[in-house]
N, C-alpha and C positions, 0 to 999 in steps of 0.2 A: 390305677392300682389303689387298693385299700390301704396299703402301708402296713397291714397286719402280717406277721410272720408266723411260721410254725412255732417258734419260741414264745411268741405272744399267746398263742392258743394254749400251749403247755402251761404257761403261768396262770391262765384263767382256770384251767382244769385242776391244777395243783392247789390253787386257793380253795376251790370248792371241795376237792377230795385230796387232802394233804397226804403226800406219800408216806409220811411217818405212821399213818394209821394202818398201812398194809401189814399183813401177817409176815413173819420173818421168812417164810418159804416162798413168798409171792415175788413176782417180777413185773412191776408196774412202771409206767412212764413211756417215753419215746422209744419205739422199737426200730424204726427206720425212718430216714428223712433228714433233711438239713434244717437245723433250727433257724437258719437265716433265710430260708426259702419263703417266698411270698405265698399268702393264703387268701383266696377269694371265696372258696367253697369248702365246707366241711360236711361230711356225712357220718352218720352214726349207725352202728349195728351192735348186736350182742357178741357175735363171733366173727372172726376174720377167716371165713372159708374162701375157697377160690372163686365161688360164685359171687360172694360179697366183694372181693377185691376187684374182679373184672367189672362188676356193676359200678363200683366207685370210680374206677378209671373211665368207664364209658360215660359217666355223668359229668366228667371234667372236675372231679374232686381233687383238691390239693392236699387234703388230709382226711384220713379215716380214723375215727375214734371208736374203740370197742371196749367191752367189759372184760372178756376173757383174753388174757395174753396169748399171743400166737406161739411164743417161744418159752412157755412156762417150764416145760420139761427140757432137759438138756438135749441138744442136738450137736452133731459133729460136722454137719454140712448144711449149707443152704444153696446147694447147686440147683439149677433150674429143673433138673430131672428128678428131684425129690419133692414130695407133696408140699411141705412147708416152704422149701426153697422156691418152688414155682409161684407161690403166693407172694413171697418177698420180691422176686424178680418182676412179677406183674405190677406190683405197686411202684417199685423204683423206676422201672421203664416208663410207667405212666405218670411219673412225677407226683406220686401220692404218698405222703408220709403216713405212718401208722403209730397210733398211741393207744395205750390201754390203762384204764382205771378199774381195778379189780376189787380186792378186799378193802382197799382204802375207800372206795365208793360204797362198799357194804357198811362200813363203820361210820362214815361221815354223816353229818346232819345238815341239810337233808341229804339222804343217800338212797341206795337201792331198797333198803328195808323200810324206810319211811314211805316210799311209793307203794310197796307191797302192802303195808299196813293200811294205808288209806284205801286201796282198792278192795281189800277184804271187808272194810267197813268199820275200822277202828281209828281213833286218833293215836298216832304213834307216841308212846311214852318211853319209859326206861328201856335200855337194851336188855336182851336176854343175857348177854355176856358183856358187861361194861368194860371199857378201857379207861382206867383212871390213872392218868399220867402225872397229875400234879403240875404245878407251874414252876418256872424259874422267875425269881425276882432279880432284875438287872439294875445296875447303876453305872453310869459312865460320866466322865468329866470332859467338857468341851468348851472352847471359846464361844461366847454367846452368839457371835455373828455366823458361826458354822452349825449351830444347833439344829435349825430347821432342816438343813440338807441331810444331816445324819439321821434325824428322827424320821423323816419321810422315807428314806431308804429302808429303815427297819420296819416301819409301819407297812410298807409294801409287801413284806414277808409274812405279815400277820402278827407282828409284835404289838403289844398294847391292846389286845382284844380281851374284853371282859363281858361275857354274856352277849347281850344285844348292842354293846357299845364297842367302838373301835377307836384307835389312835389315843388311848388313855395313857397319860404320863403325868409325872410330878417333877417340878423343877425347883432347885434351890441355888441361890446365888452364893458364890464364895470366892476365895482366892487360892489358887493352886501354886505350888512351887516345885521346881526340879532343877537339877544340875546336869547338863549333857556331858558325856564323856568326850575325850578328844577324838574318838572315832565316830561319834554320832553326827547326824545331819539334822539338826533341830529345825522344826518349822518356825519356832519362835525362840529367840535368845541366841547365845553364843556358846560354843564348846568350852567346857571348863569353868563356866560362870553360872552362879545361881540365878535363876530367873523366877519372877513372880508374874502370874497372869490372872486376870479376872475371868472366871469360868462359871459355867452352869453345871450343876449335877443333875442329870436326867435319870429318873427312875421309871421303870415300867415292868409289866409282867408279860410272859410269853409261854406258850406251850413248850414243854421240855424237848419235844421232838424237833423244835426249830433251833436248838442251841448252836449247832455247828454252823448253820446258815447265818444266824445273827452274828456270831463271832466273826465270821469271814467278812460279812458286809460292814460291820462296825470298823474293822481294820482297814477295809478298802476306802470307805467314805470319810473316815475321821482324818482331819488335817495333820494330826501328830504322827510322828514316826512310831511312837510307842504309846498308843492311847491307854489311859487308865480306866479300868472297868472291873466290876465285881459281879459275881453270880451267886445267888443263894437259892438252893433247892427247897421248895415249899411242899408240904404234905398235900395229898389230893384233897381238894375241896369242891369238886364238881357235884352239881345236883344230879342225882341218878336219872331224873326225868328228862334231862337234857344232855346227859353224858354221851360221848362217842361210844361205839361198840357194836357188836354183831347182834342182829335180831331186834325186835321191838315188842312191847307189851301194851295192850290197851283193852278197852271194854266196848262191846257192842251197845248201841243206844237202848236196845231192848233184848231180853233173852229170846232165843229161838232154838229150835231143835237142831241137833247135829245134822240131820238130813237137810233141813232148810239152809243151814249155814254152808254146808258143802255145795249146795246148788248156787248159793250167793257167790261163793268163791269161783265156781265154774263160769258163772255169768260175767264176773268182773275181769277175769284174766284172759289173755289171748287164747284162742282155741288151738288145741293140738290133738293129734291122734291119741296121745297118752290119756288125755282127759283129766279128771279129778277122782281120786279114791279117798275114802274115809274109813277109819277104824274106830269102833266104839258103838255104843247103843244109839241107833238112829233116832230114837224118840226122846233121848235125854236132852234137857235144856242146857245151853251153853251161853255164856256172856263174856267171860274174861278170855282173851285170845292172845297167844304169842305167835309171832311169825319169825321165820329166818329164811331169807332168800337163798336159793341154791341148795347144796347138799347140807342138811342140818341134823342128821341123826345123832351127831356127837353132842348135841345140846338137849337131848331128851331128858336127862336127869336135871339139867338146869331149869327146864320148863316145869318139871314136876315140883321142884323146890319153890318155884314162884307161885304155885297154887293155881295155875290157869286151868280153864276148863277144856281148851282145845289148842292144839299146836299145829300151825301150818308151815310146811317146809317141802323139800323135794328129795328125790333119789333115796327113798327109804327102803331098807332091806327087811326081809322076813323076820329073822331072828331078833334083831334089836326091837322091832315093833311088838312082836309076840311077847318077849320077856318084859317089855315096858308095860304093856296092857295088863299083865298078870298082877301088877302092883297098883292098878287103878288109873286114874286120870294123870295127865290130860289125854283126851281123845286126840286122834291124829287125822289131819287132812294132808294128803300127799298130792302135790302138783307136779307138772312137768318142770324140770329145771329151767328150761328156756322161758316158759310162761311166767315163772316167778320173777325173772330178772329183766326180760325184754322191755317192760314198761319204763324202766329206768332211762331208756334212751330219750324219752320225751322230757324227762326231768333235766337231763344233761343238755338237751336242745335249748330249754328255757334259760339255763345258766349261760350258755354260749351266746344266745341272742342278747342277753343283758350285758355281757362282758365284752363283746366285740362290736365294732362299728364297721360297716361296709363289707361284711362277710355273710354269705348265704349258708344257712345250716339246715340240713334235711335228715330225716330218719329213713333208712332203707327199709322198705316193707318186704323183707325177705325172712321167711321162717327158717331159722337154722337149727331148730329142734331136730335131732337125728332120727327120731322115730317117725316112720311114714305109714305104718299100717297098724290098725287095731282090729283084732278079730275076736269074735265070741262064737262059741259052739252053737250051731243051729241044727234043727231037725230037717233033713232034706226030704223026709217023707211027708 
């Protein structure tokens, strides 16, 4: 046995794609499966269709990781004679856990949008819609001999991360004092008697979305019954070029026509019946590009405000595009939703390969794009 559990895989995924980055309406994380169950094989797909679930079980997978949550919309039953229930029963009966990383993977860095940006030919820069959370500045007091244990537990959550640096902290030696009440159970000292202890004050910063996890872990690992700590909310200071958020912006190495760029996108993305559509002057030159994986027509105005030449996204509707183009750029490249996001599975595989030992990770080569036919009018004469 590898010794890796479902819970261990979840930790690796959550570090790469923090759940707090998910949109409020989203439902990410473990969908079914025992966190304590052993994992030897993980498979990846974009959607958890019945075909995908059956293939994962047939391959002997212990865990299936997808992008789109199976139970995103409310259900009142997962009985085996319902479509989604049959998928759940197939996985549970086959001993395969199911996990989803959705809009948190869209906003993470690297994430779904970074992969899409690279494929269409740009270096992923700032998000189209940044998520500027700001940081919390933490400080806690702890006996010196227990400091490493507490710090390591907090660092494992992502505390102390600043840009490309991790486990960042500052320590100050001092003397703490307290007087336990008669109902207290002090780790050091006696009830009703003032106590003095040589302590360290440890300071670090952390993403605000980690506040509850850090607070819980600090209380669990700290030796004191009532650990002393403080939290100060800092104003957002993230650099836009490296901020979390939906979509990415970048520049092509050289200008090209919209027609050429649309073909470049078609050549780079997985093939679908939907293909690639573009809206705008085919012969106009484009250089600055914005991308947004999945359904992105809600960001048309954001892309315009950024002054990009062309915007790549999916699931575009007639009226929003028509009204948008009446105001000018950016031109539009419309891809199949599945094609814009499926390449993420290779990125997630790399993250799992690096983060897990003794586990086989494979990407399922199943096209779950729902469109199966593309027809054009032809002259039968």
